[in-house]
C-alpha positions in Angstrom: 0.0 0.0 0.0 1.5 3.3 -1.1 1.2 6.0 1.5 2.4 9.7 1.7 5.2 10.3 4.1 4.9 14.1 4.1 3.1 16.9 2.4 4.8 20.3 2.5 3.6 23.7 1.3 5.9 26.7 0.7 5.1 30.1 -0.6 7.3 31.6 -3.4 8.8 34.9 -2.4 6.8 37.7 -4.2 10.0 39.6 -4.8 11.5 36.7 -6.8 8.8 36.5 -9.4 6.9 39.8 -9.4 4.8 39.3 -12.5 4.3 35.5 -13.2 3.5 34.7 -16.8 0.4 32.6 -17.5 1.8 29.9 -19.8 -0.3 27.4 -21.8 -3.0 25.1 -20.3 -0.7 22.1 -20.2 2.6 23.8 -19.8 5.1 21.9 -17.5 7.0 24.7 -15.9 8.0 23.1 -12.6 10.7 20.5 -12.0 12.0 18.9 -8.8 15.3 17.4 -7.7 15.7 15.8 -4.2 19.2 15.9 -2.7 20.9 12.5 -2.0 20.8 12.9 1.8 17.1 13.7 1.6 17.4 16.8 3.7 16.0 19.2 1.1 14.9 19.5 -2.5 15.5 22.0 -5.3 12.4 23.3 -7.1 12.8 24.8 -10.5 10.1 27.2 -11.7 9.9 28.9 -15.1 8.1 32.2 -15.6 8.5 34.5 -18.5 11.9 34.0 -20.1 13.7 32.9 -16.9 14.1 29.9 -14.6 14.2 30.2 -10.9 15.6 27.9 -8.2 14.1 27.5 -4.8 15.4 25.2 -2.0 12.8 23.7 0.3 13.7 21.7 3.4 12.1 18.2 3.7 11.0 18.4 7.3 9.5 15.5 9.1 5.9 16.2 9.7 2.9 14.0 10.4 0.3 13.6 7.7 -3.0 15.3 8.6 -6.2 14.2 6.8 -9.3 16.3 6.4 -12.7 15.5 4.9 -12.9 12.6 2.5 -9.2 11.7 3.3 -8.0 14.9 1.8 -4.3 15.5 2.9 -3.6 18.8 4.6 -0.1 20.2 3.8 2.4 21.3 6.5 3.6 24.9 5.9 7.3 25.3 5.6 9.6 28.1 4.5 11.9 28.4 1.5 15.5 28.6 2.7 17.1 29.9 -0.5 15.9 31.3 -3.8 17.6 32.7 -6.8 17.4 33.5 -10.5 19.5 31.0 -12.5 22.4 32.6 -14.2 21.9 31.1 -17.6 21.2 32.2 -21.2 17.7 33.7 -21.2 15.0 32.6 -23.7 13.6 35.0 -26.3 10.0 34.2 -25.4 7.9 32.7 -22.7 9.2 29.3 -21.4 6.6 26.5 -21.9 8.3 23.5 -20.4 11.3 22.5 -18.3 12.7 19.1 -17.3 15.5 17.9 -14.9 17.5 14.8 -15.6 20.4 13.0 -13.9 23.5 13.0 -16.1 26.2 10.4 -16.5 28.6 12.7 -14.6 28.5 12.2 -10.8 27.4 15.4 -9.0 25.6 17.1 -11.8 22.1 17.3 -13.2 20.8 18.5 -16.5 18.1 21.2 -16.8 16.4 21.6 -20.2 13.9 24.3 -21.1 12.0 25.2 -24.3 10.1 28.4 -25.1 7.0 29.1 -27.2 9.0 29.1 -30.4 10.8 25.8 -29.8 14.2 27.3 -28.7 15.9 24.7 -26.5 18.5 25.4 -23.8 20.2 22.7 -21.8 22.3 23.6 -18.8 24.5 21.6 -16.4 23.9 22.3 -12.8 25.4 21.1 -9.5 23.3 18.6 -7.6 23.3 20.9 -4.7 21.2 23.3 -6.8 24.0 25.8 -7.5 24.4 27.0 -11.1 27.9 26.1 -12.3 27.6 28.7 -15.1 28.3 26.1 -17.8 25.9 26.1 -20.7 25.9 22.6 -22.2 24.2 23.6 -25.5 21.4 25.5 -27.1 19.4 24.7 -30.3 17.5 27.1 -32.4 14.3 25.8 -34.2 14.8 25.0 -37.8 12.7 28.0 -38.9 14.6 30.3 -36.4 11.4 31.1 -34.6 9.4 32.4 -37.5 5.7 32.0 -37.1 3.3 31.9 -34.2 4.3 31.0 -30.7 2.5 28.2 -29.0 2.9 25.4 -26.5 6.2 23.5 -26.7 7.4 20.5 -24.7 10.7 18.8 -24.0 11.7 15.4 -22.6 15.0 13.6 -22.2 15.6 9.9 -22.9 15.8 8.2 -19.5 18.8 6.1 -20.6 20.6 8.7 -22.7 20.2 12.2 -21.2 21.8 13.9 -24.2 19.0 12.6 -26.4 16.1 15.1 -26.3 12.7 15.4 -28.0 11.1 18.8 -28.5 7.5 19.2 -29.6 6.0 22.4 -31.0 2.2 22.6 -31.2 1.7 25.3 -33.9 4.2 23.7 -36.3 2.9 20.2 -35.7 6.4 18.7 -35.4 8.7 17.0 -33.0 12.5 17.5 -33.3 14.9 14.8 -32.0 18.2 16.2 -30.9 21.5 14.4 -30.0 23.1 17.3 -28.0 22.7 20.2 -30.5 22.4 18.0 -33.6 19.0 17.6 -35.2 18.7 13.8 -35.9 15.2 13.9 -37.5 11.9 15.7 -37.5 8.6 13.9 -36.9 5.4 15.4 -38.4 2.1 15.0 -36.5 -1.4 15.1 -37.9 -2.8 17.2 -35.1 -1.3 19.7 -32.6 0.9 17.8 -30.2 0.2 18.5 -26.5 2.5 16.1 -24.6 5.4 13.7 -25.2 7.3 11.1 -23.2 10.0 8.5 -24.0 8.7 5.0 -23.2 10.9 3.5 -20.4 10.6 -0.1 -21.5 9.1 -1.9 -24.4 9.9 -5.5 -25.1 13.2 -5.6 -23.3 15.2 -5.6 -26.6 16.8 -2.1 -26.3 13.9 -0.4 -28.0 13.3 1.7 -24.9 15.9 4.1 -26.3 13.9 4.9 -29.4 10.2 4.7 -28.6 8.4 8.0 -28.1 4.8 8.4 -27.0 3.0 11.6 -28.2 -0.5 12.9 -27.6 -2.0 15.0 -30.5 -5.6 16.1 -30.4 -7.7 13.1 -29.4 -5.2 10.4 -30.3 -2.1 8.8 -28.9 0.7 8.1 -31.4 3.7 5.9 -30.9 6.9 6.8 -32.8 10.0 4.6 -33.3 13.0 6.8 -34.0 14.7 3.9 -35.9 11.8 3.4 -38.3 11.5 5.1 -41.7 8.1 3.7 -42.9 5.1 6.0 -42.3 7.5 8.7 -41.1 8.4 6.7 -38.0 4.8 6.4 -36.6 4.2 2.7 -35.7 0.8 3.0 -33.9 -2.2 5.4 -33.6 -4.8 5.0 -30.9 -7.9 7.3 -31.2 -9.7 8.5 -28.1 -13.2 10.0 -27.8 -13.8 12.3 -30.8 -13.9 16.0 -29.7 -11.7 15.5 -26.6 -8.1 16.5 -26.3 -5.3 14.6 -24.5 -3.1 16.9 -22.5 -0.8 14.3 -20.7 1.0 11.1 -21.4 3.5 9.0 -19.3 4.9 5.5 -19.2 5.7 3.1 -16.4 8.8 1.0 -15.8 6.9 -2.0 -17.2 6.1 -0.1 -20.5 2.4 0.6 -19.9 1.4 4.0 -21.3 -1.2 6.3 -19.6 -3.1 9.3 -21.2 -5.5 11.8 -19.9 -7.1 15.1 -20.9 -10.4 17.0 -21.2 -12.6 14.0 -20.6 -11.1 13.7 -17.1 -10.4 10.0 -17.7 -7.1 8.1 -17.3 -6.6 5.3 -19.7 -3.8 2.7 -19.4 -2.6 1.0 -22.6 -0.7 -2.3 -22.9 2.0 -1.8 -25.6 2.1 -5.5 -26.3 -1.5 -5.5 -27.7 -2.2 -1.8 -27.9 -5.4 -2.3 -26.0 -6.9 -0.5 -23.0 -5.6 -2.3 -19.9 -7.5 -0.1 -17.4 -9.6 3.0 -17.3 -10.6 5.4 -14.5 -13.5 7.6 -15.6 -14.0 11.1 -14.2 -11.2 10.8 -11.7 -10.5 14.6 -11.5 -12.7 17.6 -11.0 -11.3 19.4 -14.1 -9.1 18.6 -17.1 -6.1 16.3 -16.5 -2.9 18.2 -17.3 -0.3 15.9 -15.9 0.4 12.2 -15.3 3.2 10.3 -13.7 3.6 6.7 -12.6 5.1 6.1 -9.2 8.8 5.2 -9.2 8.2 3.1 -6.0 5.2 1.1 -7.2 4.3 1.3 -10.9 0.8 0.1 -10.1 0.1 3.6 -8.8 -0.2 6.7 -10.9 -0.2 10.4 -9.9 -2.8 12.6 -11.6 -2.6 16.3 -11.9 -5.8 18.3 -12.4 -6.1 21.9 -13.7 -7.4 23.2 -10.4 -4.3 22.5 -8.3 -5.5 18.9 -7.8 -3.2 16.0 -7.3 -4.5 12.4 -6.9 -2.6 9.1 -6.3 -4.5 6.0 -7.4 -3.8 2.3 -7.7 -5.2 1.8 -11.2 -3.5 -1.5 -12.2 -4.3 -4.7 -10.4 
C-alpha cells in the first residue's frame, strides 16, 4: 500500500517572481530534484523568459487528513531562492525538465520556449548554477511564425537525447546534443510527449516516443522510416483532447485530458488495460507513474488537484 510520508507547502517569495506569466494550459514549468541525503529538494520554476531555483527543506511532519481523506499540507519556508544565471530565452518558457547525467554530482536542466528554442544547462546537484551552458538549439525556422505550447523530454537512458515538440508547427524534433537527428510530423497539434521507459526488453526503450496529439495517442519509433516513423495510432473520444502522457517502468502508457479519464494501454497488444473515468474535477494536465510502485499513478488536475490512485491490479 503506497502512502504519503509528508506533504509540504511553501510560498514563493513575491520579490523573486513579481509578475508571473500565465503559460499554456498544459505547460510543464516546474521540476523537482531531491538531494541525495534527503534533507531538502530544489524546485525549479519557469516564468516569462527565466528559470528560478528554490530550496525547500524536507521536514519530518505528520500527515493530517481532512474531509474525504484529503491531505492537509504542512507549511514550511523556502531557505534559498535565486534566478539561475543562464542564457535567457527569447519568449515565454513553456516546459522545463530535470534529468540525472552520467557525470556524478551534476544534473541537466532543459527548457524550451514558445518558439521551440531549446536550452540545456548543467547544474550542480546541490542546486547551484555552475555557469556552464551545455548547449542550445534554435528551431529550424529560427522562430518564424506563431508562438505556441512547446514541450521537451530527455531519454531516461541517454540524457543527451532530447525530443522537442511544437504545437503550432505540428512537429517533433529529435536532438543528439545540438544535432537535429530527425523531425517527426504529426497530424494534429501535439500536446505532450514522453520517452517510453521499457518496451519488449530488446533495447527499443531508447527509441520509442509516445505523443498525444488532439484526441489520439501516437507511438513513434526513432529507428523506423516507414510511415514517417509512426508505428501506432490510438484514437480516443472524438472531440476530446489529450493533455498528458506518461509511461511506467513496465512499459504501460497512460493518457488523460479534457474527458477527465485516465486510460492505461498495454504496448504488447495496444489495447486498454485499465480506465478510470471522471477521476478529477477538471481537465487532466499531468500524469506520472510512481517510481516506488508502478501500479500507482499520480494525476494532476487543472485546479491544483493531485491524486494518487492504484489503477492496475
